[in-house]
TORKOLDO-666913 format. One record per residue (C-alpha): residue number from 0; residue in three letters; x, y, z. Coordinates in nm, 3 decimals, decimal comma, m for minus. Layout:
N
num residuo X Y Z
NUM ala X Y Z;
...
! end
This chain:
413
num residuo X Y Z
0 met 10,192 10,291 9,946;
1 ala 10,375 10,564 9,755;
2 ser 10,745 10,514 9,707;
3 pro 10,985 10,676 9,978;
4 pro 11,096 11,027 9,900;
5 ser 11,410 11,065 9,708;
6 phe 11,668 11,325 9,769;
7 pro 11,616 11,638 9,565;
8 glu 11,770 11,690 9,226;
9 ala 11,885 12,044 9,316;
10 pro 12,170 12,039 9,582;
11 phe 12,140 12,226 9,896;
12 arg 12,376 12,523 9,973;
13 leu 12,525 12,513 10,323;
14 ser 12,595 12,832 10,508;
15 gly 12,944 12,960 10,466;
16 thr 13,021 12,765 10,147;
17 pro 13,037 12,962 9,831;
18 glu 12,951 12,661 9,603;
19 his 12,669 12,421 9,622;
20 thr 12,740 12,080 9,802;
21 glu 12,543 11,772 9,694;
22 tyr 12,493 11,473 9,907;
23 thr 12,582 11,148 9,756;
24 met 12,538 10,801 9,912;
25 pro 12,864 10,606 9,920;
26 ala 12,901 10,312 9,674;
27 ser 12,903 10,058 9,949;
28 ser 12,579 10,190 10,091;
29 arg 12,414 10,179 9,743;
30 ile 12,520 9,825 9,694;
31 leu 12,377 9,724 10,031;
32 ala 12,070 9,922 9,966;
33 ser 12,009 9,753 9,624;
34 ala 12,070 9,410 9,760;
35 his 11,843 9,462 10,046;
36 gln 11,564 9,611 9,797;
37 thr 11,600 9,292 9,577;
38 ile 11,549 9,066 9,885;
39 glu 11,249 9,283 9,994;
40 glu 11,084 9,256 9,646;
41 arg 11,118 8,877 9,654;
42 arg 10,977 8,860 9,992;
43 asp 10,696 9,082 9,906;
44 phe 10,602 8,866 9,614;
45 phe 10,561 8,557 9,818;
46 lys 10,365 8,743 10,079;
47 leu 10,132 8,881 9,826;
48 phe 10,099 8,536 9,669;
49 ile 10,008 8,384 9,984;
50 ile 9,744 8,637 10,072;
51 ala 9,606 8,615 9,726;
52 val 9,565 8,233 9,756;
53 phe 9,358 8,262 10,078;
54 ala 9,152 8,563 9,957;
55 val 9,072 8,402 9,621;
56 thr 8,976 8,086 9,786;
57 ser 8,752 8,265 10,034;
58 leu 8,601 8,470 9,741;
59 leu 8,511 8,165 9,531;
60 phe 8,349 8,001 9,825;
61 thr 8,143 8,314 9,884;
62 leu 8,037 8,341 9,526;
63 tyr 7,933 7,970 9,527;
64 leu 7,696 8,033 9,814;
65 val 7,539 8,332 9,621;
66 val 7,513 8,146 9,280;
67 ser 7,405 7,799 9,419;
68 arg 7,077 7,945 9,555;
69 asp 7,073 7,674 9,814;
70 gln 6,912 7,862 10,087;
71 ala 6,919 7,611 10,357;
72 phe 7,295 7,541 10,308;
73 ser 7,375 7,910 10,264;
74 gly 7,186 8,008 10,573;
75 ser 7,358 7,753 10,779;
76 val 7,718 7,834 10,668;
77 tyr 7,684 8,223 10,644;
78 pro 7,805 8,272 10,994;
79 leu 8,131 8,106 10,883;
80 ile 8,193 8,337 10,594;
81 pro 8,373 8,603 10,780;
82 his 8,602 8,336 10,932;
83 leu 8,712 8,261 10,569;
84 tyr 8,876 8,604 10,539;
85 leu 9,037 8,586 10,878;
86 ile 9,375 8,442 10,751;
87 pro 9,431 8,678 10,465;
88 ile 9,321 8,974 10,681;
89 ile 9,565 8,887 10,958;
90 leu 9,848 8,845 10,718;
91 met 9,762 9,180 10,548;
92 ala 9,740 9,367 10,881;
93 leu 10,078 9,234 11,002;
94 trp 10,280 9,238 10,690;
95 tyr 10,137 9,568 10,547;
96 pro 10,025 9,767 10,842;
97 arg 9,970 10,079 10,643;
98 arg 9,706 9,911 10,431;
99 gly 9,568 9,670 10,705;
100 leu 9,318 9,914 10,845;
101 gln 9,201 10,016 10,499;
102 val 9,151 9,650 10,387;
103 thr 8,962 9,581 10,717;
104 leu 8,714 9,869 10,646;
105 leu 8,661 9,740 10,299;
106 leu 8,599 9,393 10,440;
107 ile 8,321 9,546 10,677;
108 ala 8,158 9,719 10,401;
109 ala 8,158 9,399 10,197;
110 ile 8,002 9,190 10,487;
111 leu 7,727 9,458 10,520;
112 leu 7,653 9,448 10,137;
113 leu 7,668 9,068 10,138;
114 thr 7,425 9,041 10,427;
115 thr 7,184 9,295 10,263;
116 phe 7,201 9,097 9,936;
117 leu 7,134 8,768 10,111;
118 phe 6,854 8,914 10,319;
119 leu 6,679 9,038 9,990;
120 glu 6,740 8,696 9,832;
121 gly 6,563 8,535 10,125;
122 ile 6,864 8,340 10,227;
123 val 6,924 8,518 10,560;
124 gly 6,609 8,554 10,766;
125 asn 6,741 8,821 11,020;
126 pro 7,020 9,033 10,902;
127 phe 7,071 9,168 11,255;
128 ile 7,149 8,817 11,386;
129 ala 7,379 8,745 11,083;
130 leu 7,569 9,068 11,154;
131 leu 7,599 9,002 11,513;
132 asn 7,757 8,659 11,431;
133 ala 7,997 8,828 11,220;
134 gly 8,060 9,100 11,474;
135 met 8,320 8,931 11,683;
136 asp 8,535 8,855 11,379;
137 ile 8,496 9,216 11,254;
138 ala 8,624 9,336 11,594;
139 ile 8,907 9,099 11,574;
140 phe 9,012 9,230 11,232;
141 val 9,000 9,603 11,356;
142 ala 9,194 9,520 11,667;
143 leu 9,459 9,344 11,463;
144 ala 9,486 9,619 11,198;
145 leu 9,510 9,894 11,454;
146 tyr 9,768 9,692 11,654;
147 ala 9,981 9,635 11,339;
148 lys 9,941 10,002 11,237;
149 asp 10,086 10,136 11,554;
150 arg 10,251 9,825 11,723;
151 thr 10,547 10,039 11,836;
152 leu 10,318 10,176 12,112;
153 val 10,309 9,828 12,252;
154 glu 10,681 9,785 12,200;
155 ser 10,741 10,107 12,380;
156 phe 10,586 9,965 12,686;
157 leu 10,798 9,659 12,667;
158 arg 11,121 9,858 12,616;
159 gly 11,028 10,077 12,921;
160 phe 10,971 9,761 13,133;
161 phe 11,296 9,601 13,042;
162 glu 11,489 9,939 13,026;
163 his 11,725 9,842 13,304;
164 ser 11,799 9,500 13,183;
165 gly 12,113 9,423 12,979;
166 leu 12,146 9,089 12,801;
167 gly 12,479 8,965 12,716;
168 glu 12,409 8,909 12,357;
169 thr 12,450 9,084 12,025;
170 phe 12,189 9,349 11,929;
171 glu 11,996 9,128 11,681;
172 glu 11,995 8,838 11,920;
173 ala 11,851 9,051 12,186;
174 met 11,588 9,194 11,945;
175 glu 11,486 8,838 11,831;
176 his 11,326 8,733 12,150;
177 pro 10,965 8,739 12,088;
178 ser 10,848 8,851 12,443;
179 val 11,139 9,076 12,533;
180 arg 11,257 9,379 12,354;
181 ala 11,530 9,442 12,610;
182 lys 11,767 9,726 12,606;
183 ile 12,127 9,595 12,570;
184 lys 12,455 9,727 12,656;
185 phe 12,595 9,898 12,346;
186 glu 12,963 9,903 12,431;
187 gly 13,148 9,752 12,145;
188 ala 12,831 9,663 11,965;
189 phe 12,858 9,917 11,676;
190 glu 12,897 9,656 11,401;
191 asp 12,607 9,452 11,536;
192 val 12,375 9,743 11,528;
193 ile 12,483 9,843 11,163;
194 arg 12,391 9,484 11,065;
195 ala 12,062 9,520 11,236;
196 leu 11,970 9,803 10,993;
197 his 11,909 9,549 10,722;
198 asn 11,693 9,320 10,939;
199 pro 11,365 9,241 10,764;
200 glu 11,184 9,313 11,096;
201 asp 11,070 9,678 11,118;
202 glu 11,116 9,693 11,498;
203 val 11,465 9,567 11,475;
204 arg 11,558 9,835 11,237;
205 glu 11,370 10,099 11,442;
206 glu 11,560 10,000 11,759;
207 ala 11,892 9,986 11,562;
208 ala 11,847 10,344 11,445;
209 arg 11,752 10,469 11,792;
210 ala 12,070 10,268 11,933;
211 leu 12,305 10,451 11,677;
212 gly 12,187 10,778 11,801;
213 glu 12,274 10,673 12,154;
214 leu 12,607 10,558 12,063;
215 gly 12,683 10,883 11,892;
216 asp 12,939 10,728 11,646;
217 arg 12,988 10,935 11,344;
218 arg 13,053 10,634 11,136;
219 ala 12,679 10,589 11,159;
220 val 12,586 10,891 10,963;
221 asp 12,589 10,749 10,609;
222 pro 12,390 10,429 10,704;
223 leu 12,137 10,636 10,891;
224 ile 12,104 10,875 10,597;
225 gly 12,025 10,563 10,383;
226 leu 11,766 10,459 10,634;
227 leu 11,575 10,797 10,575;
228 ser 11,416 10,612 10,275;
229 asp 11,321 10,306 10,462;
230 glu 10,965 10,169 10,395;
231 asn 10,869 10,199 10,758;
232 arg 10,773 10,553 10,886;
233 tyr 10,893 10,484 11,242;
234 val 11,228 10,361 11,119;
235 arg 11,266 10,678 10,921;
236 arg 11,170 10,885 11,220;
237 glu 11,425 10,728 11,452;
238 ala 11,689 10,753 11,182;
239 ala 11,630 11,121 11,150;
240 lys 11,636 11,177 11,525;
241 ser 11,946 10,980 11,563;
242 leu 12,132 11,182 11,305;
243 gly 12,028 11,497 11,506;
244 arg 12,167 11,353 11,814;
245 ile 12,496 11,251 11,647;
246 gly 12,513 11,622 11,515;
247 asp 12,729 11,578 11,197;
248 glu 12,669 11,854 10,949;
249 arg 12,674 11,608 10,664;
250 ala 12,333 11,495 10,749;
251 ile 12,184 11,838 10,722;
252 pro 12,089 11,828 10,344;
253 ala 11,954 11,481 10,376;
254 leu 11,736 11,579 10,697;
255 ile 11,606 11,880 10,490;
256 ser 11,500 11,656 10,214;
257 ala 11,331 11,430 10,460;
258 leu 11,105 11,715 10,558;
259 lys 10,935 11,609 10,236;
260 asp 10,849 11,263 10,376;
261 glu 10,506 11,140 10,274;
262 asp 10,430 11,051 10,631;
263 arg 10,376 11,285 10,933;
264 tyr 10,601 11,075 11,165;
265 gly 10,873 11,089 10,900;
266 arg 10,857 11,467 10,877;
267 glu 10,839 11,526 11,254;
268 gly 11,149 11,308 11,285;
269 ala 11,335 11,526 11,031;
270 ala 11,223 11,838 11,197;
271 glu 11,327 11,717 11,544;
272 gly 11,651 11,599 11,412;
273 leu 11,732 11,924 11,265;
274 gly 11,634 12,099 11,579;
275 glu 11,879 11,872 11,768;
276 met 12,144 11,994 11,532;
277 gly 12,104 12,341 11,675;
278 glu 12,297 12,625 11,540;
279 lys 12,479 12,395 11,300;
280 ala 12,147 12,372 11,106;
281 phe 12,038 12,722 11,160;
282 pro 12,154 12,881 10,832;
283 ala 12,033 12,594 10,621;
284 leu 11,705 12,608 10,799;
285 ile 11,662 12,978 10,729;
286 glu 11,708 12,901 10,365;
287 ala 11,470 12,623 10,375;
288 met 11,195 12,872 10,466;
289 glu 11,203 12,973 10,109;
290 asn 11,171 12,625 9,969;
291 ala 10,911 12,562 9,700;
292 asp 10,778 12,263 9,892;
293 trp 10,544 12,366 10,178;
294 his 10,646 12,043 10,376;
295 val 10,996 12,179 10,390;
296 arg 10,881 12,523 10,500;
297 met 10,648 12,380 10,771;
298 gly 10,934 12,150 10,895;
299 ala 11,183 12,430 10,902;
300 ala 10,955 12,651 11,111;
301 ile 10,926 12,355 11,368;
302 ala 11,304 12,304 11,372;
303 leu 11,353 12,680 11,421;
304 arg 11,117 12,657 11,712;
305 ile 11,326 12,386 11,871;
306 ile 11,646 12,559 11,832;
307 gly 11,503 12,888 11,977;
308 asn 11,730 13,128 11,808;
309 arg 11,561 13,473 11,803;
310 glu 11,760 13,576 11,496;
311 ala 11,507 13,360 11,304;
312 leu 11,218 13,602 11,411;
313 pro 11,229 13,832 11,093;
314 val 11,214 13,525 10,862;
315 leu 10,921 13,378 11,062;
316 ile 10,730 13,709 11,049;
317 arg 10,752 13,714 10,678;
318 ala 10,654 13,344 10,668;
319 met 10,310 13,454 10,814;
320 gln 10,219 13,559 10,449;
321 asp 10,276 13,213 10,340;
322 glu 10,008 13,067 10,114;
323 asn 9,990 12,739 10,299;
324 arg 9,792 12,727 10,612;
325 phe 10,003 12,445 10,775;
326 val 10,311 12,666 10,737;
327 arg 10,135 12,968 10,902;
328 arg 10,011 12,747 11,177;
329 glu 10,373 12,630 11,270;
330 val 10,496 12,972 11,217;
331 val 10,260 13,118 11,462;
332 lys 10,347 12,848 11,719;
333 ser 10,712 12,924 11,670;
334 leu 10,662 13,296 11,711;
335 gly 10,462 13,233 12,031;
336 arg 10,743 13,010 12,162;
337 ile 11,054 13,209 12,078;
338 gly 10,929 13,547 12,012;
339 asp 10,954 13,878 12,190;
340 his 10,740 14,193 12,200;
341 ser 10,846 14,255 11,831;
342 val 10,606 13,983 11,727;
343 ile 10,278 14,090 11,894;
344 glu 10,151 14,285 11,604;
345 thr 10,209 13,984 11,370;
346 leu 10,021 13,762 11,622;
347 ile 9,749 14,008 11,639;
348 ala 9,715 14,015 11,264;
349 ala 9,690 13,640 11,282;
350 leu 9,369 13,664 11,454;
351 lys 9,214 13,760 11,107;
352 asp 9,380 13,456 10,934;
353 pro 9,139 13,275 10,714;
354 asp 9,223 12,940 10,878;
355 arg 9,077 12,859 11,213;
356 ser 9,383 12,665 11,340;
357 val 9,596 12,960 11,275;
358 arg 9,362 13,184 11,462;
359 leu 9,347 12,937 11,754;
360 arg 9,717 12,924 11,792;
361 ala 9,736 13,307 11,762;
362 val 9,503 13,341 12,065;
363 ser 9,712 13,089 12,269;
364 ala 10,025 13,279 12,184;
365 leu 9,886 13,634 12,267;
366 ser 9,740 13,502 12,606;
367 lys 10,105 13,451 12,715;
368 cys 10,237 13,774 12,601;
369 asn 10,160 13,978 12,918;
370 asp 10,127 14,295 12,709;
371 pro 9,822 14,529 12,741;
372 arg 9,797 14,557 12,360;
373 val 9,664 14,216 12,328;
374 val 9,353 14,280 12,524;
375 glu 9,132 14,473 12,285;
376 pro 9,217 14,235 11,980;
377 leu 9,127 13,957 12,196;
378 ile 8,804 14,103 12,294;
379 glu 8,721 14,169 11,928;
380 ala 8,804 13,799 11,865;
381 leu 8,496 13,708 12,084;
382 asn 8,300 13,768 11,779;
383 asp 8,486 13,519 11,562;
384 glu 8,275 13,304 11,343;
385 asp 8,428 12,987 11,481;
386 ser 8,289 12,862 11,823;
387 gly 8,619 12,690 11,905;
388 val 8,809 13,012 11,860;
389 arg 8,563 13,203 12,066;
390 leu 8,605 12,947 12,352;
391 arg 8,978 12,960 12,345;
392 val 8,945 13,356 12,354;
393 ile 8,731 13,333 12,663;
394 arg 8,975 13,115 12,827;
395 ala 9,267 13,356 12,737;
396 leu 9,085 13,660 12,868;
397 glu 9,016 13,478 13,192;
398 glu 9,397 13,439 13,244;
399 ile 9,458 13,806 13,194;
400 asp 9,454 14,038 13,477;
401 asp 9,298 14,346 13,309;
402 pro 8,967 14,546 13,387;
403 arg 8,890 14,535 13,013;
404 ala 8,907 14,155 12,997;
405 val 8,673 14,115 13,305;
406 glu 8,420 14,359 13,159;
407 ala 8,412 14,183 12,840;
408 leu 8,364 13,850 12,989;
409 asn 8,087 13,980 13,212;
410 asn 7,901 14,111 12,891;
411 thr 7,925 13,759 12,738;
412 ile 7,724 13,612 13,010;
! end
């Protein structure tokens, strides 16, 4: 996993301020972050050591079977080989969810290669039966890895089920229940929630970040900004969204920097947080549309769409010339959401964009314009080289009450 994104060296300029303002994490937060990082590094060392011991032991036993050439013994114990890797794979999936699925896929490839090799050596008589014996373990590996990779989905169901329960405990005590992720009563629990931000469990930090947004206490701004570099993508997302709910302008530069997050969830959280800021973030987002990093430009377009201020339309129209297709795609969606009749020509031009995803969204936006100017360009788009775009155009024309659209559709039959 790549290291979390750092704040940019160049400071961000906020609207209405003649000089640049640079965000600096408070000394106390830096000390806590440093101590937490040291603890995490030690914990990671022991985790990797345990995984390595089990993995190496399993590998040595597998190599012994291959080298020994004892066909009778190897054939009898081969179905047990996948079980040998069960413990290290479970630990890898649960402790390192971002790598669990990749490791599982590598394991499946290794089992296939090993089965093929043993079959060619005559140790395994029927490779299909051997793979069938290993299939249950492979299924378990995949299920564990997928669960660990997106286990917050399961937690969300639990949180919803216990949404109306209030435990008379501190935040961390409530979160430590293995079967209940209950929503607690937050009155007077600010310090408990702040302490929970340093909990080693990802789910606890995620829930703490979300709780701080619900509390709306401005004292949480600096701790939440520090959490934007957390190792867990869901924690970073919730921290960004909570900063948006709190609405303190001090968080704007950090949120714009978080638009560079290596993970989609982190970037979406930052964009949503800036959108929640509303007009406070508007000037900084307009400036961010000129940022050198395309992730920032894309996130700014999303945030401007959430805010919905039509004063952004000239900037968004210019951004349709952006070199990055993902930026243009989000800009088209923003123009379709907040635009007026002044953006129709820009959306029509987007029907010729080299990227199919941009053209798809341009068709969708034009279908909702209720303007006769869009009919002929959409009819022309029936000849698009991409079948998905053509299908979207057909659906768009079906929604338009215009004789030209009806005639064009009849001609396609």
